[in-house]
N, C-alpha and C positions, 0 to 999 in steps of 0.2 A: 543547587537549584534543580528541582525535578523538571525535565523538559524533554519534549519530542519535537524535532525539527525535520519536516519533509522538504525534499527538493527533487527537481528533475521533471516537473510538469511543463508542458508547452503545447503549441499548436502543431499537429501532425496530420498527414493524409490518411485516409482509410487504407489499411493494409500495412501500415508502417509499425515499427516497434519503438518502444520507449522503456527506459528503466527508471523507476522512482526509488529514491533513497530516503532513509529516515535515521537520523542520528539521535541517540538516546544519552541522557546524562542525568545524574542526580539520584539514581537508584540502582539496584543490583539487577542489571539487565538480564543476566543469564538465568534468573529465577522466574521470569515471566514468559508466558506465551504472548506473541506479538501478532497483531492483526492489521489489516488494511480494510478501510471502509470507504465508501464514496457517497456523495450527496449531489443531487441536482437541485437547484433552487425550487422551492415549493414542494419538494419530496422529503420523505423521511431518509435518514442515513441508512445505507445498505451495506451489509457485510459482504466483503469481497474474498478475503483469504486470511488464513491464520497459520502460523508456525509455532509449534510447541518449543519449550525452552531448549531442548537439546538439538533442535533443528532437524530431526530425523522424521517428523510427522507433520503433515499439513493437510488442510482442507480448504475447499473453494466453493464459491457460488457456482451453481450449475452452468450458468451462461458464460463463465470465463474458464472453465475446465479445459485443459489442452491448449490454452492460449496464454494464460498467465501463470507464472511461477513466483512463489514467495520463498525467500531465503533469508538467512541471518548469519552474522559473524559475531560471535560472543566476544571475541577478542577485541573488536573494534566498536562494540556496542551499536551495531548497525543492523537494520532490517531493509530488505529490498523487495521491489515488485517488478519483476520483468514482464512486460506486457507486449505480446506479439499479435500480429493479425488484427490490429485495433479497428474498431467499428465506430461509426458515429454515436451509437448508443452507449459507448464507453465514456463519452464526455460527461465529466463531473469534477467536482473537487474531491481529491483523494486524501484521506487522513490515515495516519498510523495511530495505533492505540494499544495500551495494555488492557483496555476495557474500563479503566478508571482514569488514567492519564491520556490526554489527546494532544496531538499537534495542531498547528494552525491550518494545515491543509496545503495542497498544491494543485493548481488547476490543470487539468488535462482536457484538451479540445481536439476532437477528431473531425476533420472537415476537409472537403476538397475546395 
C-alpha cells in the first residue's frame, strides 16, 4: 500500500523547535524527491521544502530559509523537517509529498 504518514506536530510557543517526521511505504522511496507543504484553512497549500533523492540537495520557501532543515534517511524510508525559531505564522497543517502521493498531514500550532 502506497502511503505517507506524518507525525510530530503539536502546540509550541514562539521561538521553540519541532521536528516533523514522515514515514513512506509501498514505493521505492529512494527514487523520489520528497517535499513538505503546509496549509492554513482557507488558503492554498504552500511549498515549504524539498530534498532530492540522494539527500544532498534541498531547497526552501524563502520565509523558512535558515530556520527549517529538510533531511531524509533512505535506509529507513523517512523524511524529516527540523523547524527552529518557530513563529506564529508557521501555524498550519504540514504535509509530506512526492508531488503525487500525499500524507494526511500533521497540525503545527505556534502560539503563546
